C-alpha positions, 0 to 999 in steps of 0.5 A: 223360890222356882219349884224343882223336880227331879227325873232319874233314868233307871230303866235300863238292864245293863247287859255290859255288865253281865249281871242277873243284878240289874245295872242300877242295882250294882252296889259301890262302897256297899249301897246300889248306885241308884241310892247313891244318886237319890241321897245326893238329890235328897240334899237340894230341895225338891218338891217331886222326884220320879224315877223310870224304871223297866228291867227289874222294875219291882227290884228297884222300887224296893231299894228306892221305897217311898223316896220317889214316885215311879214310872214304868218304861216297858220299852227301851226306846232311848233316853228322850223316850224314858224322860216322856213317860213322865209326862203325866206327873210333870207335864203342866207344872211350872219350874225346873226339872233335872234328869240324872242317870241311875248310874252316876252314883258319883256326883257329889249334893253340892254339884247337883245344887250348883247345876241348878243354880247356874240354870236358874241364873242364866235364864236358860231353856236347859243346862247341860252339865259337862266335863272335859277328858283326855279319853272321850270314846263312848260320851257324846260330845258337846258342839260349841259355836265360835261364840262358845255358845252350846249348838248341840250334843252329838252322841259318840256313835253319829259323830263324825271324825272331827266331832269325835276330837272334841273332849267335852262331853255330855255327863247325862245330866240336864237341867230343863225349863219343865214345860219347855222340855216336855214340848221340845220332846214331841218333837224327837225323832229317832232318825239316828243309828240306834233308831232311839230317841235321844234327849240330848236332841231336845237341846237342838229343837230348844235353841231352834225355838230360840231359847238359851241352852247353858252348859255347867262345866264341873271341874272333876270328871271322875265324879261324873263317870257312869257305870256300864261295865264292871271295869267302870264299877270298880273305877267308881268304887275306888273313888267312892272309897277314895272319897269317904276316906279323905272325910274321915281323915279331915275329921281327925280320923288317922287311916294308916294305909287308905288304900287298903281300907273301905269304910261305907258311907253310913259309917260314923267315926269320932276323932282320934281313932286309928284304923289300921290296914285291910280294915273293913267298916261297913253298914251304920257302925259307930266308933267312938274316940281313941279306939283302934281298930284292924289290921285286918278287921272286919266291923258292920253295924256295930257301936265300938266304944271309946278306948276299945281295940279291935285286933284281927277280928270280926263283929257284927250287929253287936253293941262293944262298950269302952276300953275293950280289948278284941283278938286277935281272931275273935269273932262277934256275932250278931245280938252281943253286948259287951260291957266295959273293960271287957275282953275277949281274946283270940280264937273266941266266939261270942253269939247273942251274949251279953257280956259284963263289964270287967269281964273275960273270955280270954281264949279259944271258947265258944260263948252263945245265947248267954248273959254273962255278969260282971268280973267273970272269968271263963277259962280256954276251951269253955263252951255253952252248949246252946242247942240241941238239934232243934232248940237253942237254950240260955246259960246264964253265969252270975257275977264274980263267977269263975269257969275253969278251963275246958267246961261243957255248961248244957244249956239251960243252966245257971251259974250262981254268984261268985261259984267256981266251975272247976277245969274239965267239967261238964255242968248239967246242972244249976250251981249255987252261988259261991260253990264249987262245982266238980262234974268229972271222972275221978282220976285212976292211975294204973300203975305198970299199964305200959311195961305190961303192954310193951312186954304182951306186944314182945310175945 
């Protein structure tokens, strides 16, 4: 099999984004654009990947990590100059090199694979990934001769009026015979409007050398979208969202309103899950079968069990068991574990807490830094008072305990198995098993108080 290499162009600042964030690091569906390119190229067997970095080089390297080698382009003198920076790593290698742009996050791995295959089967010196569009403004035009062979590519700014009418565009992605590529790059000049070294000039150079120039026309122009500004970024986001949602629906997930449902690419959802409108699911979330999420819920990096219902709630970095009922308006903060058949009702906040099987926090409570056993009932208005202004402390509530409404559990404190805490209590000491703890002032009724008060006001 032919050796395969990749060069990713990721050196540009992206001034049209009008952002302090370097262009290729702008997220699409929660993932940096250049990371999408890396991930899709990794589905094709590559012998080496080289990323050309410039502006924000260290941040781009941090994003990509060990997936690629890197070369710095100190001056941005055009795409041809950028590829030439990888010469020391690739010049003498035999095989096929793909050049891809770090701002084309929508190209699929299948398309990269098809481009490689077409190039290698055709015996071409270079193969261009092209697409057709009704609005080619801004794109380089692919110019063909009378026998439909590719002659050259002309940049939009350098095109004549007749050339501007061509609707087949250069997507900026190519396959090259590797050694022929670096030989041709030595002949590229900067005699053009921009004074830059254009990679597409390699096409004409190779053709003049008698090498075959081929084009692989992808039927999906939308896939080849290059992101240069915020408008294009939003278009890429919309396309990626549609692609992800359609994948889940074809796998048996019921997304009631795909246009108003946002799911990031690493999310795993089993069949027969129902997703209601306004739902956002992010990170490495896993949702098991028959769960129901939404409407208007946000889930991030959570594991959600079978037949669990999450309504109008937020959950982050937590594990939620089977048949759990959450919401509406509950907030599950990081490092929480919710057992099977539990319930978190409206306006309940839970943080860094283990809640056992069949336990219930039905409404209007804050449970933080706590270990709660199974079959525990926590009444409304209950608070684990876990913070003294400097340190956080643990509250332990053992199995079968019953916590009355409006109780304050001052941590560190332990509520014993099967015990009761009376409503309105402020608990500062451990409660033994199966005890009743009452920690509130004795009620005093002062009869006639209001009548006397009214009489004093009249006087």
